[in-house]
TISETOR-974914 format. One record per residue (C-alpha): residue number from 1; residue in three letters; y negated, x negated, z. Coordinates in Angstrom, 2 decimals, always signed. Layout:
   miro   migu         Y         X         Z
    NUM    ALA         Y         X         Z
...
END
This chain:
   miro   migu         Y         X         Z
      1    MET     +0.04     -0.19     +0.19
      2    VAL     -2.56     -2.66     +1.29
      3    GLY     -0.80     -5.15     -1.07
      4    LEU     -1.41     -3.17     -4.28
      5    ALA     -5.16     -3.16     -3.56
      6    ARG     -5.24     -6.74     -2.63
      7    ALA     -3.24     -6.97     -6.11
      8    ASP     -5.99     -5.51     -8.13
      9    THR     -8.86     -7.41     -6.29
     10    ALA     -6.79    -10.48     -7.18
     11    ALA     -6.42     -9.25    -10.54
     12    ALA     -9.86     -8.90    -10.92
     13    SER    -10.62    -12.42     -9.46
     14    THR     -8.66    -14.12    -11.86
     15    ASP    -10.68    -12.82    -14.75
     16    GLU    -13.96    -14.34    -13.18
     17    ALA    -12.05    -17.77    -12.22
     18    GLY    -13.48    -21.06    -13.18
     19    PRO    -10.83    -23.64    -15.17
     20    GLY     -9.79    -24.86    -12.04
     21    GLU     -8.53    -21.69    -10.24
     22    VAL     -6.90    -21.12    -13.80
     23    SER     -5.37    -24.62    -13.96
     24    ALA     -3.69    -23.65    -10.20
     25    ALA     -2.70    -20.47    -11.06
     26    ALA     -0.90    -21.64    -14.31
     27    GLU     +0.55    -24.42    -11.94
     28    VAL     +2.18    -21.77     -9.52
     29    ASP     +3.15    -19.60    -12.74
     30    VAL     +5.36    -23.21    -13.77
     31    ARG     +6.85    -23.47    -10.04
     32    LEU     +7.61    -19.51    -10.04
     33    GLY     +9.71    -19.98    -13.39
     34    VAL    +11.51    -23.26    -12.27
     35    GLY    +12.53    -21.52     -8.89
     36    LEU    +13.73    -18.62    -10.47
     37    ALA    +15.75    -20.71    -12.94
     38    LEU    +17.65    -23.00    -10.48
     39    LEU    +18.45    -19.98     -8.35
     40    LEU    +20.05    -17.81    -11.56
     41    ALA    +21.85    -21.34    -12.10
     42    VAL    +23.16    -21.34     -9.19
     43    ALA    +24.48    -17.87     -8.87
     44    VAL    +26.00    -18.17    -12.39
     45    GLY    +27.35    -21.42    -11.47
     46    VAL    +29.16    -20.10     -8.62
     47    LEU    +30.26    -17.37    -10.38
     48    SER    +31.68    -19.33    -13.01
     49    TRP    +33.70    -21.38    -10.50
     50    ALA    +35.25    -18.53     -9.13
     51    ARG    +35.16    -16.89    -12.44
     52    ILE    +33.98    -13.61    -11.41
     53    PRO    +33.22    -11.57    -14.43
     54    ARG    +29.52    -10.94    -13.68
     55    ARG    +27.70    -13.85    -15.02
     56    THR    +25.98    -12.01    -17.91
     57    GLY    +25.10     -9.10    -15.59
     58    VAL    +23.13    -11.39    -13.15
     59    VAL    +21.38    -13.25    -16.35
     60    THR    +20.52     -9.89    -18.12
     61    ALA    +19.62     -7.95    -14.53
     62    SER    +17.11    -10.88    -13.31
     63    LEU    +15.54    -10.82    -17.17
     64    ARG    +14.85     -7.01    -16.88
     65    ALA    +13.92     -7.27    -13.45
     66    ILE    +11.06     -9.71    -14.98
     67    VAL     +9.90     -7.73    -17.63
     68    GLN     +9.85     -4.31    -15.80
     69    LEU     +7.72     -5.31    -12.87
     70    THR     +5.42     -7.37    -14.95
     71    VAL     +5.14     -4.13    -17.21
     72    ILE     +4.56     -1.81    -14.17
     73    GLY     +1.83     -4.28    -12.43
     74    LEU     +0.21     -3.98    -15.51
     75    ALA     +0.78     +0.16    -16.08
     76    LEU     +0.04     +0.50    -12.33
     77    ARG     -3.92     -0.67    -12.49
     78    GLY     -4.12     +2.02    -14.93
     79    VAL     -2.62     +4.56    -13.18
     80    PHE     -4.62     +3.86     -9.90
     81    ALA     -7.35     +4.26    -12.29
     82    ALA     -6.54     +7.66    -13.63
     83    PRO     -4.63     +9.26    -10.68
     84    LEU     -2.75    +12.23    -13.56
     85    ALA     -1.00     +9.06    -14.80
     86    SER     +0.96     +8.98    -11.54
     87    ILE     +3.11    +11.70    -12.42
     88    ALA     +4.23    +10.12    -15.93
     89    VAL     +5.17     +7.25    -13.78
     90    LEU     +7.49     +9.04    -11.56
     91    ALA     +8.79    +10.75    -14.10
     92    VAL    +10.25     +7.29    -15.63
     93    MET    +11.39     +6.45    -12.59
     94    LEU    +13.59     +9.78    -11.80
     95    THR    +14.48     +9.27    -15.14
     96    ALA    +15.96     +6.01    -14.56
     97    ALA    +17.32     +6.26    -11.57
     98    VAL    +19.27     +9.26    -12.95
     99    VAL    +20.58     +7.56    -16.18
    100    THR    +21.49     +4.41    -14.22
    101    ALA    +23.67     +6.68    -11.27
    102    SER    +24.98     +8.93    -14.15
    103    ARG    +26.34     +6.00    -16.27
    104    ARG    +28.39     +5.38    -13.22
    105    LEU    +29.99     +8.57    -13.01
    106    ALA    +31.18     +8.63    -16.55
    107    GLY    +34.44    +10.04    -14.95
    108    PHE    +33.09    +13.63    -13.77
    109    VAL    +32.14    +16.85    -15.55
    110    ALA    +28.25    +17.17    -15.91
    111    ALA    +27.60    +14.29    -13.89
    112    THR    +23.89    +13.64    -15.33
    113    ARG    +23.09    +17.35    -14.41
    114    ARG    +24.08    +16.85    -11.03
    115    VAL    +23.17    +13.61     -9.94
    116    THR    +19.69    +15.08    -11.29
    117    VAL    +19.73    +17.94     -9.31
    118    SER    +20.88    +15.43     -5.93
    119    CYS    +18.02    +13.27     -6.67
    120    LEU    +15.03    +15.35     -7.03
    121    LEU    +16.44    +17.18     -3.81
    122    GLY    +16.79    +14.25     -1.64
    123    ALA    +13.30    +12.54     -2.96
    124    GLY    +11.15    +15.97     -3.28
    125    VAL    +12.08    +17.11     +0.46
    126    THR    +11.83    +13.57     +2.00
    127    VAL     +8.30    +12.90     -0.23
    128    GLY     +6.83    +16.25     +0.77
    129    LEU     +7.92    +16.16     +4.04
    130    ILE     +6.15    +12.90     +4.86
    131    PHE     +3.10    +13.71     +3.40
    132    ALA     +2.95    +17.40     +4.36
    133    VAL     +2.50    +15.62     +8.05
    134    GLY     +0.50    +13.34     +7.29
    135    ALA     +2.78    +10.29     +8.42
    136    VAL     +0.91     +8.04     +5.74
    137    SER     -2.42     +8.37     +3.87
    138    PRO     -2.34    +10.56     +0.97
    139    THR     -3.42     +8.33     -1.98
    140    VAL     -1.91     +7.55     -5.22
    141    ARG     -1.13     +4.03     -4.63
    142    THR     +0.99     +5.42     -1.00
    143    LEU     +2.42     +7.84     -3.49
    144    VAL     +3.66     +5.44     -6.15
    145    ALA     +5.21     +2.79     -3.16
    146    LEU     +6.68     +5.18     -1.05
    147    ALA     +8.26     +7.56     -4.05
    148    GLY     +9.75     +4.21     -5.70
    149    SER    +11.60     +3.24     -2.53
    150    ILE    +12.88     +7.07     -2.00
    151    VAL    +14.03     +7.42     -5.36
    152    GLY    +15.73     +4.35     -5.64
    153    GLY    +17.35     +5.24     -2.65
    154    THR    +18.77     +8.77     -3.80
    155    MET    +19.85     +6.60     -7.09
    156    THR    +22.04     +4.31     -4.51
    157    ALA    +22.98     +7.08     -2.65
    158    CYS    +24.19     +8.80     -5.43
    159    THR    +26.21     +6.06     -7.12
    160    LEU    +28.31     +5.24     -3.97
    161    THR    +28.73     +8.87     -3.56
    162    GLY    +30.13     +9.26     -6.62
    163    ARG    +32.21     +6.20     -6.86
    164    ARG    +33.88     +6.73     -3.29
    165    LEU    +34.61    +10.00     -4.39
    166    ASP    +36.27     +9.14     -7.68
    167    ASP    +38.12     +6.34     -6.20
    168    GLY    +39.37     +8.76     -3.09
    169    LEU    +40.69    +11.06     -5.62
    170    ARG    +42.93     +8.70     -7.44
    171    ARG    +44.51     +7.31     -4.57
    172    ARG    +45.01    +10.59     -3.05
    173    TRP    +45.28    +12.94     -5.61
    174    ASP    +49.20    +13.61     -4.15
    175    GLU    +47.15    +15.02     -0.94
    176    VAL    +44.65    +17.47     -3.02
    177    GLU    +47.96    +18.75     -5.12
    178    ALA    +49.69    +19.48     -1.97
    179    TRP    +46.66    +21.50     -0.69
    180    LEU    +46.39    +23.21     -4.05
    181    ALA    +50.18    +24.25     -4.07
    182    LEU    +49.53    +25.68     -0.64
    183    GLY    +47.07    +28.21     -1.89
    184    ALA    +44.00    +26.02     -0.71
    185    PRO    +40.62    +26.49     -3.03
    186    PRO    +39.96    +23.05     -4.67
    187    ARG    +37.19    +22.61     -2.24
    188    ARG    +39.37    +22.75     +0.66
    189    ALA    +41.38    +20.73     -1.27
    190    VAL    +38.82    +17.82     -1.52
    191    VAL    +36.35    +18.30     +1.55
    192    ASP    +38.27    +15.39     +3.47
    193    ILE    +37.82    +13.19     +0.66
    194    ALA    +34.36    +13.99     +0.23
    195    ARG    +33.30    +13.53     +4.02
    196    ASP    +35.12    +10.01     +3.64
    197    SER    +32.67     +9.58     +0.20
    198    VAL    +29.47    +10.59     +1.66
    199    ALA    +30.23     +8.38     +5.41
    200    GLU    +31.11     +5.18     +3.09
    201    ALA    +27.74     +5.70     +0.88
    202    LEU    +25.46     +5.59     +3.87
    203    VAL    +26.70     +2.41     +5.62
    204    PRO    +24.24     +0.24     +3.36
    205    ALA    +21.35     +2.20     +4.45
    206    LEU    +22.03     +2.74     +7.93
    207    ASP    +23.06     -1.05     +8.21
    208    GLN    +19.66     -1.72     +6.89
    209    THR    +17.86     +0.30     +8.83
    210    ARG    +19.84     -1.02    +12.30
    211    THR    +19.01     -4.56    +11.37
    212    VAL    +15.71     -4.22     +9.86
    213    GLY    +13.48     -7.10    +12.12
    214    LEU    +16.80     -8.54    +13.37
    215    VAL    +18.11     -9.88    +10.30
    216    THR    +16.26     -9.22     +7.21
    217    LEU    +12.61     -8.46     +6.80
    218    PRO    +12.18     -5.46     +4.09
    219    GLY    +10.15     -5.92     +1.03
    220    THR     +7.66     -3.47     +1.99
    221    PHE     +6.93     -4.92     +5.42
    222    VAL     +6.84     -8.42     +3.92
    223    GLY     +4.56     -7.10     +0.61
    224    ALA     +2.24     -5.29     +3.02
    225    LEU     +2.11     -8.59     +5.44
    226    LEU     +1.25    -10.54     +2.17
    227    GLY     -1.23     -8.02     +1.29
    228    GLY     -3.24     -8.27     +4.01
    229    ALA     -2.22     -5.49     +6.20
    230    SER     -1.74     -5.65    +10.10
    231    PRO     +1.64     -6.69    +11.40
    232    ALA     +1.89     -2.71    +13.16
    233    GLY     +0.35     -1.40    +10.02
    234    ALA     +2.85     -2.93     +8.37
    235    ALA     +5.62     -1.91    +10.72
    236    ARG     +4.70     +1.59    +10.62
    237    PHE     +4.38     +1.72     +7.07
    238    GLN     +8.41     +0.15     +6.56
    239    VAL     +9.53     +2.82     +9.23
    240    VAL     +8.63     +5.75     +7.47
    241    VAL    +10.12     +4.51     +4.32
    242    LEU    +13.59     +3.34     +6.58
    243    VAL    +13.84     +6.81     +7.75
    244    GLY    +12.85     +8.39     +4.38
    245    LEU    +15.50     +6.70     +3.06
    246    LEU    +18.09     +7.99     +5.37
    247    CYS    +16.88    +11.44     +4.89
    248    ALA    +16.78    +11.20     +0.79
    249    GLN    +20.02     +9.03     +0.64
    250    SER    +21.75    +11.88     +2.96
    251    ILE    +20.49    +14.76     +1.11
    252    ALA    +21.25    +13.06     -2.12
    253    ALA    +24.64    +11.85     -0.66
    254    VAL    +25.71    +15.64     +0.47
    255    SER    +24.53    +17.19     -2.76
    256    LEU    +26.24    +15.16     -5.05
    257    ALA    +29.42    +15.23     -2.96
    258    TRP    +29.50    +19.11     -3.01
    259    GLN    +28.94    +19.75     -6.46
    260    LEU    +31.61    +17.04     -7.70
    261    GLY    +33.86    +17.87     -4.55
    262    ALA    +35.44    +20.82     -6.15
    263    PRO    +37.70    +19.38     -9.17
    264    THR    +40.90    +20.80    -10.26
    265    ARG    +41.77    +17.88    -12.20
    266    ARG    +41.86    +14.32    -11.04
    267    PRO    +38.89    +12.11    -12.77
    268    GLY    +39.82    +10.23    -15.64
    269    ALA    +43.00    +12.32    -16.19
    270    ASP    +41.90    +13.14    -19.90
    271    THR    +41.28     +9.22    -20.87
    272    ASP    +44.11     +8.06    -18.44
    273    GLN    +46.56    +10.25    -21.05
    274    THR    +44.87     +9.41    -24.14
    275    ASP    +45.51     +5.75    -22.97
    276    GLN    +49.41     +6.91    -22.35
    277    GLU    +49.34     +8.24    -25.82
    278    ALA    +47.97     +5.18    -27.18
    279    THR    +50.18     +2.62    -25.51
    280    GLY    +53.54     +5.11    -26.42
    281    SER    +52.38     +5.36    -29.80
    282    SER    +52.11     +1.67    -30.49
    283    THR    +55.32     +1.07    -28.52
    284    LYS    +57.14     +2.91    -30.86
    285    THR    +55.75     +1.63    -33.71
    286    GLY    +56.75     -1.43    -32.44
    287    ILE    +60.49     -0.63    -31.75
    288    THR    +60.65     +1.06    -35.43
    289    ARG    +59.31     -2.30    -37.25
    290    SER    +61.91     -4.28    -34.89
    291    VAL    +64.54     -1.39    -35.85
    292    LEU    +63.46     -2.12    -39.74
    293    ARG    +63.49     -6.16    -39.62
    294    TRP    +66.85     -5.92    -38.04
END
């Protein structure tokens, strides 16, 4: 919040800086680039040594983060000058969150629609409550900063809930079929798995909130301090973000588990059947060729 204000001030002062200050800024940019390159090299080196197939993902994710943060940094200067433009920024945030989470849940029917409802519900209720009670100052800067964190939290909650639910259904489908055979409705047959998926999805947010200030200093807190805010003011805003994340993620996770938690078929069953048919066809072709050769 305060950091965003100082960022605009710093940007304005850069435009009026002399040659010496420009040279110093360029040197800082070079050091930053070298530091990022070294960090990426170490990460890729460790993954390569351990033969973990995520090396490309680490590089592409880092490059995307650099580009996206650069673009949003420039765009926000215009948004703060024209407050109505914040609606477009929030729409882009929500769209990116829904698309990212939905891709991870391709095994479920209508995943995009259900993730959209869950993210909107979690973020809308949380941000609305925070501004309704006056927990933070009602400014465009605060709205963008707070909504970005909250929407990102709902995305994480939906991704983790969906993946845990998918994994639970695959591992415990015999249990679900037993409930269905006894005449239980699909939602009752899956309720224990759905509850476990929500509980597991909230573990990262709970751990982050429990250990804040002891193990980590969250980005919002550090950014506010670097922007010139008092430690008390930075801590206050960070607490609002953390508790807001717990609220938003709880709503999003429960909403998504409820929407996905009444399947009558195991997720990915159609894909598995197609794979089995393709494998069977390949096996038959191989046997036929062997017989003909014989």
